[in-house]
C-alpha positions in Angstrom: 20.1 64.0 -37.3 22.9 63.4 -35.0 23.2 60.2 -33.7 24.1 60.3 -29.9 26.1 58.0 -27.9 24.3 55.8 -25.5 27.6 54.7 -23.6 27.6 55.8 -19.9 31.2 55.9 -19.9 33.5 56.7 -22.9 37.1 54.7 -23.3 38.7 58.6 -23.3 36.9 59.3 -19.8 38.4 55.9 -18.6 42.0 56.6 -19.4 41.4 60.3 -17.9 40.2 59.1 -14.6 43.4 56.9 -14.0 45.5 59.4 -15.1 44.6 62.0 -12.8 44.8 59.4 -9.7 49.0 59.4 -10.3 49.1 57.6 -6.2 47.1 54.9 -5.1 43.5 55.3 -3.7 42.5 53.7 -0.8 40.2 51.3 -0.4 37.7 53.3 1.0 38.3 56.0 -1.8 37.8 53.2 -4.3 34.6 51.9 -3.0 33.5 55.9 -2.5 34.9 56.6 -6.5 33.0 53.2 -7.5 29.9 54.0 -5.6 29.6 57.4 -7.2 30.6 56.0 -10.5 27.4 53.3 -10.5 24.9 55.9 -9.2 25.5 58.1 -11.9 24.8 55.4 -14.4 21.6 54.5 -12.8 20.8 57.8 -12.6 21.6 57.8 -16.4 19.6 54.8 -17.0 16.3 56.5 -15.0 16.6 59.8 -17.2 16.2 57.7 -20.2 13.2 56.2 -19.1 11.9 59.2 -17.7 12.1 60.7 -21.2 10.6 58.0 -22.7 7.3 58.5 -20.3 7.4 62.0 -21.0 7.6 61.5 -24.7 4.9 58.3 -24.6 2.4 60.9 -22.3 2.9 64.0 -24.9 1.6 61.7 -27.8 -1.4 60.0 -25.5 -2.6 63.2 -24.9 -2.3 64.4 -28.5 0.6 67.3 -27.7 2.4 68.3 -31.2 5.4 65.5 -30.6 6.7 63.5 -33.7 5.8 59.4 -33.8 9.7 58.9 -34.6 10.8 60.8 -31.4 9.2 58.7 -29.5 9.6 55.5 -30.8 13.8 56.4 -30.3 13.3 57.7 -26.7 11.6 54.1 -26.0 14.4 52.4 -27.7 17.3 54.2 -26.2 15.3 53.5 -23.0 15.1 49.9 -24.0 18.7 49.7 -24.7 20.1 51.0 -21.7 18.3 49.7 -19.3 18.7 46.1 -21.3 22.5 47.0 -21.0 22.9 47.6 -16.9 20.6 44.2 -16.6 23.3 42.6 -18.4 26.5 44.3 -16.2 24.1 43.8 -13.2 24.2 39.8 -14.2 27.9 39.6 -14.8 28.8 41.8 -11.4 26.4 38.7 -9.8 28.1 36.1 -11.7 31.4 37.1 -10.6 30.5 37.8 -7.1 29.3 34.1 -6.8 32.4 33.1 -8.2 34.4 35.1 -6.2 32.6 33.8 -3.2 33.3 29.9 -4.7 36.5 30.1 -4.3 38.5 28.3 -1.6 40.8 30.5 0.4 
C-alpha cells in the first residue's frame, strides 16, 4: 500500500511558483495569489473531511468498506484539520504582533 503525502504544497511547487513570477507582482496580484492559495488549501481540508465522513457512513450502513480504510481517512482528516488550525493560530499571532509594533 502506497503512503500518500498529506501536505498541501510541496517544496518544489514553491520554487516553481517563484521562478514563474520573474517580475515583481503588484500588491493586488500578490493578495489575489495568496487568497487563491488559501482557498485551495481550505478546499483540500474540506475534501479530506468529506471523504472521511463518506467512509464512516459506508461503515455504519454496512456497505463494503474496510475498517482500516475508514480509520486512515479519519486520521488524515484529523491531521490536516489540526495542521490547518495551527497555521491559522500562527497567522493570527503574527498579525497581532505586527499590530503591536509602533510606527
